[in-house]
N, C-alpha and C positions, 0 to 999 in steps of 0.2 A: 067907285075908285078902286075896286077890287083889282089887285094884281095878281092874285093866284099864289104869292108867296107866303110861306108859313114860317114864323119865328116863334121858338120855345124860349121861354124866359124861365131860367132855374136859379131862384134866390130864396133863402130861408126868411128874409125880411118880406112881410107882407106889403108894406109901404112901397119898397123898391118894385115888387111885383105889379102893384097897382099903377105907379107911376110909368113904369115902361110899357105896360098894357096900353094905357091911354095914349101915350106918345106914339107908339108904332101903329095902334089900331087907326089913328088919325091919317097915317101914311098909306093906308089900305091894306095892310097885311093881316093875315088870319093869325091870331095870337093863341100860343097854347102856354099854360102856365104849371110850373111844378115847385113845390116847397122844399123838395129833397131829392137826393140822388135816385132813390128807389122810385119816386113818381117819374122823374125824368127819363130813366131807363124804359120805364113801362110805356110812357108815351112815345118815345122813339121806335120802339118795338112795334108799335100799333100804326104810327103814321110818321114817316121820315119827315122832319122839318127841313127847310132850306138852309135855315141859320138858327144856331142856338147862341143865347146870351148866357152865360154861365158864372156864377158866382164861385170864387176859388175858395171861400171858407164856408163850407155847410156842415152842420153836426150831422155826425153818422158817415158820410163818405165824403171826402174833400173833392175839390173841383178837378184835380188831376186824375182821380180814380173814375169820376164820373166821365171825364173827357176821354179816357181810355176806352170805357164800355161803348160810349156812343160811336167812337170811330171803329170799333169792332163791328158794329151793327152796320154802319155805312160810313165808309172813310171819306166819302165825298161831302159829308155834312159840313158846312162852314161854322166856325165856333169863334166868338168873342168872349173874352174872360173879363171878369171885373173882380176887383179885391179892394178892400178897405185897408189893406197893409201893403207894405213894399217887400213882398217876397220875391226877391230877384231869382233866387234858384228855382222856384216854382214857376215863374214867368218864363225863364229859359227853357225849362222842360216843357212847358205848355206850347212854346213857339215851336219847340223840335218836334212835337206831336202834331203840328199843323195848326195851331191857333194863329189866326190872321191879325188880331189887334187885341189889345188890352186896355182896360180903364182902371183908375184908381177912384174909389168913392171918396168924397162927392165928385161926381163926373160931370162934364160940360154936356147939357142936354142936346145942343145943337151939334156938337162933335160926335156924340154917340149915333145921333139921328143920320148924320151924312155918313158916318161909317158903315152903318147898317145899309143904307141905300147903295153905297159903293160896293159892298160885298153881294148884295143881292142882284145888282146890275151885271156882275161879272159872270 
């Protein structure tokens, strides 16, 4: 069921990375994982993913900083943001930088799966 699409999951929480990996791998996507911004940037420089699911709050480099660096590497990369907090200013800025959707943790798995499908179908 491989569909040739690659998704990079960037989250400092191991459990979230595992959950999303299992969920999206079942959909046939190739999954890349990063626990922090440095890993995420290194991965994107090596292999540009079709979609990045990016946590807003990551120690060391926040989601907006990671987003800006990813978009510098390739502005066409689609990005979905996740946050455990209601940071409206960060969400507004992320949207201005081209983020297509955002989810607040805990998120609805079906809603996230459907959003990933929609983004990768277009």
